[in-house]
DRENROSE-215093 format. One record per residue (C-alpha): residue in one letter; chain; x negated, y negated, z; residue number from 1. Coordinates in steps of 0.001 Angstrom, whole numbers, padded with zeros to 6 digits. Layout:
<nodes>
NODE	residuo	cadena	c1	c2	c3	num
NODE	A	A	X	Y	Z	NUM
...
</nodes>
This chain:
<nodes>
NODE	residuo	cadena	c1	c2	c3	num
NODE	M	A	-140141	-129433	160591	1
NODE	T	A	-137181	-131566	159465	2
NODE	K	A	-134236	-132449	161628	3
NODE	D	A	-131964	-130110	159627	4
NODE	N	A	-134436	-127242	159970	5
NODE	K	A	-134601	-127779	163733	6
NODE	F	A	-130787	-127779	163889	7
NODE	A	A	-130564	-124556	161895	8
NODE	E	A	-133258	-122877	163977	9
NODE	N	A	-131499	-123878	167195	10
NODE	I	A	-128158	-122467	165987	11
NODE	L	A	-129778	-119270	164670	12
NODE	Q	A	-131249	-118563	168086	13
NODE	K	A	-127787	-118794	169637	14
NODE	L	A	-125924	-116504	167218	15
NODE	P	A	-124045	-113907	169296	16
NODE	S	A	-124755	-110189	168927	17
NODE	V	A	-122309	-107689	167446	18
NODE	D	A	-121900	-105993	170841	19
NODE	T	A	-121030	-109295	172497	20
NODE	L	A	-118392	-110106	169901	21
NODE	L	A	-116879	-106617	170095	22
NODE	K	A	-115805	-107388	173656	23
NODE	E	A	-113513	-110157	172447	24
NODE	P	A	-109810	-109213	172892	25
NODE	Q	A	-108980	-110354	169327	26
NODE	F	A	-110673	-107208	168046	27
NODE	D	A	-108894	-104677	170301	28
NODE	N	A	-105876	-104075	168061	29
NODE	L	A	-107978	-104369	164907	30
NODE	I	A	-110209	-101521	166126	31
NODE	V	A	-107098	-099372	166578	32
NODE	Q	A	-105713	-100300	163137	33
NODE	A	A	-108842	-100353	160999	34
NODE	G	A	-111345	-098280	162984	35
NODE	R	A	-114427	-099253	164961	36
NODE	E	A	-116826	-098894	162027	37
NODE	V	A	-114825	-101297	159859	38
NODE	V	A	-114687	-103890	162660	39
NODE	V	A	-118407	-103559	163434	40
NODE	G	A	-119302	-103926	159733	41
NODE	S	A	-117037	-106951	159355	42
NODE	I	A	-118541	-108682	162413	43
NODE	R	A	-122027	-107993	161139	44
NODE	D	A	-121090	-109405	157725	45
NODE	A	A	-119639	-112531	159355	46
NODE	I	A	-122834	-113117	161339	47
NODE	D	A	-124896	-112652	158163	48
NODE	Q	A	-122678	-115117	156298	49
NODE	I	A	-123280	-117776	158934	50
NODE	R	A	-127009	-116987	159094	51
NODE	Q	A	-127423	-117267	155325	52
NODE	G	A	-125454	-120514	155308	53
NODE	L	A	-127697	-122009	157967	54
NODE	L	A	-130864	-120902	156181	55
NODE	S	A	-129673	-122341	152872	56
NODE	G	A	-128473	-125549	154457	57
NODE	T	A	-124784	-125131	153517	58
NODE	N	A	-123531	-124709	157115	59
NODE	M	A	-125007	-127869	158587	60
NODE	Q	A	-121522	-129140	159466	61
NODE	I	A	-121010	-126372	162056	62
NODE	N	A	-121807	-127529	165577	63
NODE	E	A	-123158	-125393	168353	64
NODE	D	A	-119880	-125226	170274	65
NODE	E	A	-117913	-123964	167253	66
NODE	I	A	-120249	-121236	166004	67
NODE	Y	A	-118852	-118462	168199	68
NODE	Q	A	-115246	-118966	167089	69
NODE	V	A	-116266	-119478	163449	70
NODE	I	A	-117877	-116039	163436	71
NODE	I	A	-114832	-114441	165068	72
NODE	N	A	-112501	-116038	162516	73
NODE	A	A	-114698	-114956	159605	74
NODE	A	A	-114871	-111393	160950	75
NODE	I	A	-111080	-111194	161313	76
NODE	I	A	-110643	-112385	157724	77
NODE	N	A	-113150	-109740	156587	78
NODE	I	A	-111291	-107005	158474	79
NODE	K	A	-107857	-107985	157170	80
NODE	T	A	-109188	-108212	153628	81
NODE	K	A	-110479	-104645	153889	82
NODE	M	A	-107162	-103434	155296	83
NODE	V	A	-105011	-104885	152503	84
NODE	P	A	-104274	-102259	149819	85
NODE	Y	A	-105617	-103107	146366	86
NODE	F	A	-102624	-101398	144755	87
NODE	H	A	-099834	-103435	146306	88
NODE	K	A	-096496	-105033	145556	89
NODE	V	A	-096357	-107988	143172	90
NODE	V	A	-093563	-109991	141593	91
NODE	N	A	-093291	-109636	137832	92
NODE	A	A	-091711	-112863	136583	93
NODE	T	A	-093275	-112582	133118	94
NODE	G	A	-090265	-110999	131427	95
NODE	I	A	-092448	-108144	130132	96
NODE	I	A	-090606	-105030	131286	97
NODE	L	A	-093464	-102561	130766	98
NODE	H	A	-096390	-104699	131879	99
NODE	T	A	-099528	-102552	131707	100
NODE	G	A	-101424	-104785	134125	101
NODE	L	A	-098576	-104614	136645	102
NODE	G	A	-098044	-100864	136659	103
NODE	R	A	-095736	-100489	133655	104
NODE	A	A	-092422	-098827	134558	105
NODE	V	A	-090805	-099499	137924	106
NODE	L	A	-089982	-096067	139310	107
NODE	P	A	-086324	-095223	139992	108
NODE	A	A	-085260	-095298	143647	109
NODE	R	A	-084556	-091561	143502	110
NODE	A	A	-088140	-090893	142445	111
NODE	I	A	-089519	-092947	145337	112
NODE	K	A	-087159	-091213	147765	113
NODE	Q	A	-088144	-087779	146491	114
NODE	I	A	-091849	-088555	146906	115
NODE	Q	A	-091275	-089861	150443	116
NODE	E	A	-089057	-087009	151588	117
NODE	E	A	-090539	-084016	149781	118
NODE	L	A	-094239	-084850	149431	119
NODE	S	A	-094983	-086271	152876	120
NODE	G	A	-096346	-082883	153953	121
NODE	Y	A	-097094	-079688	152096	122
NODE	S	A	-094936	-079320	148991	123
NODE	L	A	-094211	-076636	146425	124
NODE	L	A	-096453	-077106	143405	125
NODE	Q	A	-097713	-073881	141900	126
NODE	L	A	-096309	-070858	143766	127
NODE	G	A	-093203	-068836	142921	128
NODE	I	A	-090558	-068679	145674	129
NODE	E	A	-089500	-065140	144649	130
NODE	T	A	-092933	-063660	143996	131
NODE	G	A	-095144	-065667	146316	132
NODE	K	A	-097682	-065646	143500	133
NODE	R	A	-099251	-068411	141429	134
NODE	S	A	-096857	-069995	138948	135
NODE	R	A	-096984	-072809	136375	136
NODE	R	A	-096793	-076309	137795	137
NODE	D	A	-094882	-077586	134748	138
NODE	E	A	-092003	-075058	134875	139
NODE	C	A	-089426	-077520	136220	140
NODE	I	A	-090484	-080239	133771	141
NODE	E	A	-090300	-077796	130879	142
NODE	E	A	-086754	-076747	131759	143
NODE	L	A	-085603	-080367	131983	144
NODE	F	A	-087068	-081190	128573	145
NODE	R	A	-085426	-078094	127101	146
NODE	Q	A	-082066	-079404	128270	147
NODE	L	A	-082718	-082994	127218	148
NODE	T	A	-084318	-082424	123809	149
NODE	G	A	-083623	-078868	122678	150
NODE	A	A	-087352	-078090	122539	151
NODE	E	A	-088434	-074475	122993	152
NODE	A	A	-091156	-075411	125460	153
NODE	A	A	-092836	-078399	127060	154
NODE	T	A	-095756	-079429	129204	155
NODE	V	A	-097180	-082682	130568	156
NODE	V	A	-100666	-084205	130762	157
NODE	N	A	-101956	-087499	132142	158
NODE	N	A	-101166	-089818	129187	159
NODE	N	A	-100191	-089770	125521	160
NODE	S	A	-103760	-090145	124264	161
NODE	A	A	-104646	-087016	126218	162
NODE	A	A	-101574	-085301	124769	163
NODE	T	A	-102655	-086143	121216	164
NODE	S	A	-106236	-085057	121897	165
NODE	I	A	-105412	-081672	123401	166
NODE	V	A	-102825	-080928	120701	167
NODE	L	A	-105330	-081653	117924	168
NODE	N	A	-108080	-079736	119705	169
NODE	T	A	-105782	-076728	120037	170
NODE	V	A	-104329	-076543	116533	171
NODE	A	A	-106969	-078252	114372	172
NODE	K	A	-110456	-078080	115906	173
NODE	D	A	-112988	-078231	113036	174
NODE	K	A	-110074	-078452	110586	175
NODE	E	A	-108417	-081270	108688	176
NODE	V	A	-105409	-083288	109833	177
NODE	I	A	-103647	-085576	107357	178
NODE	V	A	-102534	-089031	108546	179
NODE	S	A	-101158	-092032	106673	180
NODE	R	A	-103465	-095059	106667	181
NODE	G	A	-100525	-097151	107811	182
NODE	Q	A	-100429	-095125	111044	183
NODE	L	A	-104067	-095338	112142	184
NODE	V	A	-103158	-097380	115176	185
NODE	E	A	-105230	-098976	117891	186
NODE	I	A	-103692	-098873	121346	187
NODE	G	A	-104528	-100796	124528	188
NODE	G	A	-108160	-101025	125580	189
NODE	S	A	-109429	-100680	121968	190
NODE	F	A	-108717	-096939	121822	191
NODE	R	A	-108219	-096030	118173	192
NODE	L	A	-106533	-092982	116680	193
NODE	P	A	-109561	-092083	114495	194
NODE	D	A	-111726	-092048	117628	195
NODE	V	A	-109211	-089917	119515	196
NODE	M	A	-109162	-087476	116594	197
NODE	S	A	-112934	-087372	116441	198
NODE	F	A	-113082	-086618	120166	199
NODE	S	A	-110606	-083756	119703	200
NODE	G	A	-112784	-082078	117073	201
NODE	A	A	-110232	-082494	114291	202
NODE	K	A	-111252	-083996	110953	203
NODE	L	A	-109237	-087015	109866	204
NODE	V	A	-107979	-087133	106295	205
NODE	E	A	-106516	-090533	105436	206
NODE	V	A	-103854	-090789	102740	207
NODE	G	A	-101899	-093606	101117	208
NODE	T	A	-102478	-097281	101746	209
NODE	T	A	-101848	-099575	104680	210
NODE	N	A	-098360	-100511	103503	211
NODE	K	A	-097285	-097568	101321	212
NODE	T	A	-097698	-093822	101606	213
NODE	H	A	-095836	-091318	099420	214
NODE	A	A	-095049	-087604	099702	215
NODE	K	A	-097464	-086827	096857	216
NODE	D	A	-100286	-088395	098880	217
NODE	Y	A	-099851	-085733	101548	218
NODE	I	A	-099409	-082912	099038	219
NODE	N	A	-102506	-083861	097062	220
NODE	A	A	-104622	-084005	100234	221
NODE	I	A	-103861	-080452	101375	222
NODE	T	A	-106816	-078048	101154	223
NODE	E	A	-107590	-074602	102507	224
NODE	N	A	-109114	-076307	105544	225
NODE	T	A	-105995	-078366	106371	226
NODE	A	A	-104374	-077420	109683	227
NODE	A	A	-101739	-080068	110297	228
NODE	I	A	-099940	-083239	109307	229
NODE	L	A	-099748	-085922	111975	230
NODE	R	A	-097150	-088655	111967	231
NODE	V	A	-097832	-091507	114384	232
NODE	H	A	-094933	-093798	115100	233
NODE	P	A	-096409	-097328	115101	234
NODE	S	A	-094663	-098289	118317	235
NODE	N	A	-096892	-101300	119028	236
NODE	Y	A	-096480	-103041	115656	237
NODE	K	A	-094372	-103036	112485	238
NODE	I	A	-095328	-103349	108843	239
NODE	Q	A	-092538	-105269	107148	240
NODE	G	A	-091821	-106247	103583	241
NODE	F	A	-093279	-104234	100696	242
NODE	S	A	-093879	-101037	102643	243
NODE	S	A	-092729	-097442	102931	244
NODE	E	A	-093543	-094250	104811	245
NODE	V	A	-092497	-090662	104198	246
NODE	P	A	-089613	-089752	106528	247
NODE	L	A	-090105	-086976	109043	248
NODE	D	A	-087798	-084467	107349	249
NODE	E	A	-089882	-084635	104146	250
NODE	L	A	-093112	-084285	106106	251
NODE	V	A	-091687	-081233	107883	252
NODE	E	A	-090820	-079693	104514	253
NODE	I	A	-094307	-080388	103133	254
NODE	A	A	-095999	-079002	106244	255
NODE	H	A	-093942	-075846	106543	256
NODE	S	A	-094083	-074998	102844	257
NODE	N	A	-097873	-075060	103167	258
NODE	N	A	-098069	-073229	106531	259
NODE	L	A	-099219	-076368	108335	260
NODE	V	A	-098324	-077597	111815	261
NODE	M	A	-096193	-080751	111855	262
NODE	I	A	-097163	-083014	114775	263
NODE	D	A	-095015	-086044	115571	264
NODE	D	A	-096377	-088660	117974	265
NODE	V	A	-093342	-090786	118803	266
NODE	G	A	-095210	-093025	121265	267
NODE	A	A	-092578	-094577	123514	268
NODE	G	A	-090677	-091327	124014	269
NODE	A	A	-087037	-092408	124011	270
NODE	L	A	-084474	-089969	125388	271
NODE	I	A	-081596	-092281	124424	272
NODE	D	A	-080830	-093758	121002	273
NODE	F	A	-081066	-097484	121718	274
NODE	S	A	-079621	-098420	118314	275
NODE	Q	A	-076168	-097853	119846	276
NODE	F	A	-076848	-100896	122004	277
NODE	G	A	-077857	-103131	119112	278
NODE	F	A	-081589	-102466	119041	279
NODE	E	A	-083474	-101224	116009	280
NODE	Y	A	-083741	-097449	115835	281
NODE	E	A	-086581	-095863	117796	282
NODE	P	A	-087179	-092134	117188	283
NODE	T	A	-086005	-090048	120122	284
NODE	L	A	-087660	-086873	121310	285
NODE	A	A	-084508	-084891	120541	286
NODE	D	A	-084296	-086330	117002	287
NODE	S	A	-087853	-085231	116281	288
NODE	I	A	-087235	-081717	117590	289
NODE	R	A	-083987	-081390	115598	290
NODE	T	A	-085724	-082566	112436	291
NODE	G	A	-088187	-079703	112754	292
NODE	A	A	-091442	-081083	114143	293
NODE	D	A	-093540	-078261	115598	294
NODE	I	A	-095110	-080459	118287	295
NODE	V	A	-093872	-083808	119590	296
NODE	T	A	-095885	-086061	121903	297
NODE	S	A	-095012	-089256	123756	298
NODE	S	A	-095630	-091320	126872	299
NODE	A	A	-093686	-090635	130050	300
NODE	D	A	-093854	-094176	131418	301
NODE	K	A	-092400	-096219	128584	302
NODE	L	A	-088805	-095691	127443	303
NODE	I	A	-088438	-092749	129844	304
NODE	G	A	-089409	-095041	132713	305
NODE	A	A	-091321	-092524	134842	306
NODE	S	A	-094918	-092510	136062	307
NODE	Q	A	-097830	-092439	133618	308
NODE	G	A	-097992	-089167	131709	309
NODE	G	A	-098187	-087583	128299	310
NODE	I	A	-095315	-085391	127140	311
NODE	I	A	-095884	-082431	124793	312
NODE	L	A	-092826	-080641	123387	313
NODE	G	A	-092370	-078056	120682	314
NODE	K	A	-092674	-074456	119595	315
NODE	A	A	-093233	-072061	122480	316
NODE	D	A	-096303	-070362	120976	317
NODE	L	A	-098020	-073685	120317	318
NODE	I	A	-097251	-075050	123776	319
NODE	E	A	-098602	-071851	125325	320
NODE	A	A	-101808	-072190	123303	321
NODE	I	A	-102143	-075784	124555	322
NODE	R	A	-101729	-074602	128151	323
NODE	K	A	-104537	-072078	127661	324
NODE	N	A	-106907	-074672	126204	325
NODE	Q	A	-109773	-075287	128651	326
NODE	F	A	-109191	-078993	128094	327
NODE	A	A	-105794	-078604	129825	328
NODE	R	A	-107319	-078513	133292	329
NODE	I	A	-109155	-081756	132631	330
NODE	V	A	-105971	-083645	131743	331
NODE	R	A	-103454	-081955	134028	332
NODE	V	A	-101299	-084047	136354	333
NODE	G	A	-100823	-083853	140108	334
NODE	K	A	-097811	-083553	142367	335
NODE	L	A	-097053	-087294	142518	336
NODE	T	A	-096704	-087562	138738	337
NODE	L	A	-094672	-084358	138523	338
NODE	A	A	-092295	-085369	141317	339
NODE	A	A	-091706	-088815	139817	340
NODE	L	A	-091140	-087345	136354	341
NODE	E	A	-088781	-084662	137657	342
NODE	A	A	-086626	-087167	139538	343
NODE	T	A	-086508	-089531	136548	344
NODE	L	A	-085678	-086833	133997	345
NODE	K	A	-082805	-085551	136127	346
NODE	L	A	-081185	-088979	135835	347
NODE	F	A	-081105	-088540	132040	348
NODE	L	A	-078961	-085410	132370	349
NODE	D	A	-076126	-087947	132538	350
NODE	K	A	-076833	-090897	130238	351
NODE	E	A	-074584	-093256	132193	352
NODE	I	A	-076474	-092532	135411	353
NODE	A	A	-079805	-093116	133651	354
NODE	L	A	-078636	-096512	132378	355
NODE	K	A	-077628	-097501	135906	356
NODE	E	A	-080564	-096119	137878	357
NODE	V	A	-083701	-096214	135708	358
NODE	P	A	-085138	-099726	136263	359
NODE	T	A	-086675	-099864	132768	360
NODE	L	A	-083259	-099270	131221	361
NODE	Q	A	-081540	-101624	133683	362
NODE	M	A	-083843	-104462	132658	363
NODE	L	A	-083533	-103610	128981	364
NODE	M	A	-079729	-103642	129163	365
NODE	R	A	-079386	-106574	131564	366
NODE	D	A	-076465	-108820	130621	367
NODE	S	A	-077492	-112206	129231	368
NODE	S	A	-074835	-114067	131217	369
NODE	E	A	-076099	-112507	134445	370
NODE	I	A	-079678	-113507	133584	371
NODE	S	A	-078489	-117065	132894	372
NODE	R	A	-076702	-117203	136248	373
NODE	Q	A	-079829	-115987	138066	374
NODE	A	A	-081999	-118500	136221	375
NODE	N	A	-079728	-121411	137113	376
NODE	D	A	-079594	-120332	140743	377
NODE	L	A	-083398	-120024	140960	378
NODE	A	A	-083856	-123394	139273	379
NODE	E	A	-081587	-125114	141801	380
NODE	K	A	-083447	-123524	144718	381
NODE	L	A	-086833	-124605	143307	382
NODE	K	A	-085637	-128183	142735	383
NODE	A	A	-084768	-128363	146438	384
NODE	V	A	-088340	-127485	147428	385
NODE	N	A	-089852	-130749	146221	386
NODE	S	A	-088173	-133630	144416	387
NODE	E	A	-091316	-134207	142349	388
NODE	L	A	-091070	-130775	140735	389
NODE	E	A	-089757	-130773	137165	390
NODE	V	A	-087532	-127691	137014	391
NODE	T	A	-085265	-126808	134101	392
NODE	T	A	-083830	-123765	132342	393
NODE	T	A	-084255	-122973	128681	394
NODE	N	A	-083496	-120189	126236	395
NODE	G	A	-086328	-117777	125551	396
NODE	F	A	-087265	-114170	124983	397
NODE	S	A	-088314	-111209	127102	398
NODE	Q	A	-090330	-108292	125746	399
NODE	M	A	-090336	-104562	126343	400
NODE	G	A	-094140	-104430	126355	401
NODE	S	A	-096674	-101587	126199	402
NODE	G	A	-096014	-101056	122512	403
NODE	S	A	-092315	-100266	122916	404
NODE	L	A	-089602	-101873	120757	405
NODE	P	A	-092130	-104035	118886	406
NODE	T	A	-090851	-107278	117302	407
NODE	Q	A	-087532	-106799	119138	408
NODE	N	A	-087334	-109857	121365	409
NODE	L	A	-084723	-109769	124114	410
NODE	A	A	-082814	-113014	124578	411
NODE	T	A	-083191	-114440	128074	412
NODE	T	A	-082927	-117655	130101	413
NODE	L	A	-086234	-118949	131468	414
NODE	V	A	-086862	-121179	134458	415
NODE	T	A	-089548	-123747	133656	416
NODE	L	A	-091600	-125503	136313	417
NODE	K	A	-093990	-128414	135968	418
NODE	F	A	-095724	-130720	138453	419
NODE	S	A	-097444	-133901	137329	420
NODE	K	A	-100105	-133685	140058	421
NODE	M	A	-101135	-130096	139354	422
NODE	S	A	-101853	-128209	136128	423
NODE	S	A	-099779	-125188	135202	424
NODE	D	A	-102934	-123048	135362	425
NODE	D	A	-103535	-124142	138954	426
NODE	I	A	-099913	-123473	139924	427
NODE	A	A	-100034	-120024	138310	428
NODE	K	A	-103287	-119244	140116	429
NODE	K	A	-101824	-120259	143481	430
NODE	L	A	-098794	-118075	142777	431
NODE	R	A	-101067	-115124	142027	432
NODE	K	A	-102959	-115714	145281	433
NODE	Y	A	-099792	-115826	147384	434
NODE	C	A	-099481	-113038	150011	435
NODE	T	A	-097139	-111254	147605	436
NODE	P	A	-098694	-112237	144258	437
NODE	V	A	-096293	-113762	141737	438
NODE	F	A	-097170	-113360	138061	439
NODE	A	A	-095505	-115801	135679	440
NODE	R	A	-096054	-117028	132129	441
NODE	I	A	-097665	-120281	131036	442
NODE	Q	A	-096493	-122114	127936	443
NODE	N	A	-096750	-125772	126909	444
NODE	D	A	-098304	-126611	130288	445
NODE	Q	A	-095286	-125180	132072	446
NODE	V	A	-094955	-122211	134404	447
NODE	L	A	-092157	-119918	133215	448
NODE	F	A	-090145	-117459	135320	449
NODE	D	A	-088034	-114815	133550	450
NODE	P	A	-085262	-113331	135750	451
NODE	R	A	-085025	-110220	133559	452
NODE	T	A	-087917	-108528	135369	453
NODE	L	A	-087131	-109749	138893	454
NODE	L	A	-086137	-107116	141457	455
NODE	D	A	-083735	-107651	144362	456
NODE	S	A	-085969	-109582	146773	457
NODE	D	A	-088224	-111250	144204	458
NODE	K	A	-086301	-114512	143899	459
NODE	E	A	-086760	-115224	147616	460
NODE	I	A	-090490	-114467	147338	461
NODE	I	A	-090853	-116981	144481	462
NODE	I	A	-089014	-119656	146490	463
NODE	K	A	-091200	-119060	149547	464
NODE	A	A	-094349	-119128	147418	465
NODE	I	A	-093408	-122434	145772	466
NODE	T	A	-092424	-123849	149170	467
NODE	E	A	-095821	-122935	150609	468
NODE	I	A	-097709	-124295	147586	469
NODE	F	A	-095942	-127655	147699	470
NODE	G	A	-095804	-127898	151471	471
NODE	K	A	-092163	-128541	152119	472
NODE	E	A	-089782	-126331	154111	473
NODE	L	A	-086315	-125709	152708	474
</nodes>
């Protein structure tokens, strides 16, 4: 037996038991907070980690006097790791307003307050106050969309892909639906419209070309088995140059003159016309309804700025048929989504209030001079952390993200950070691993912070994170 093997064997024989370690006072509060089973499992895992390290020869540096405390420390780390929520607060310094990986839209304060105050116990979901009998859970949402868009009826499902699928399954199962080739989009996660249509049971009929589709293309494709025309707003890309699509009013005329259902998937789901603020026109839900679309679908968590959901608006008889589809129960939303959507939609009853209180709109409309001031202030604070840091500000662009306002870059002022002794990738990784993870951009071996997407306390978190990384107190 080698010297190392004898050392390992000696230490292994002296490993404390779980019961012995449980008596340590460091675990008393942790048992109360996390539960006895979690603490016991974490201690057992810590002992196993040390045992495996000794057997493999990787823990030879541990001496006999330290082993007890090493196990305790490892167990505490295990316990705290299990107690930390996976879905937790992060700082979005990327400048992407609707960042899919970071939860997309920041919910309005009123939505958070409503969830805290009204959903902390039992809450009204699907019972009528007057009758005491079962009601529809989407009644409030429907009434709000009636007021905001002029639609006859409305319902909500868990995302826009689900909305498209259930609409097609309801009105066109085993029948043909005509779509322009220029609108056969692929959305995040490699989900493609043809696949969504196939799943719904509808039969895709492609017309036109990638860059040009004409009214006659739709007319010539109509058969006795055609059920609907689907227009998909390409909200995550734009075809520019030699291109054209048939406008919605012409499609409505073609559909209705042939007894077809006109479905308009507007994607981002704007309730406000952003062209009045200098952006390119994005179709609003109200515009689509006024133009005559029979069914309109969109996301709830993009330009509306609520929680994830799929909005379905339109003719009352069609919406009622969608509600009765057996697929509806599979894609229905719960009370958290409904409460967040209700609170957000009520802000849009007054456009000025929505612009002030919906974080997505606040960030979109943020004044460039204010962003510049914040960037300069953050840059000065970061320079003070460590004299070796190269910190500057530069002009750049923010993005809406999640397929909204494509190609429309938002002018911003970026804070750039570089350190000669550490790569930008390493700095970004350390920022992500900070107690409150900070997500930034990397470009030209620089870490970039965009103030556009920073919330009230985020600047201080970034400063503390950089201070900890570079080891110097302010």
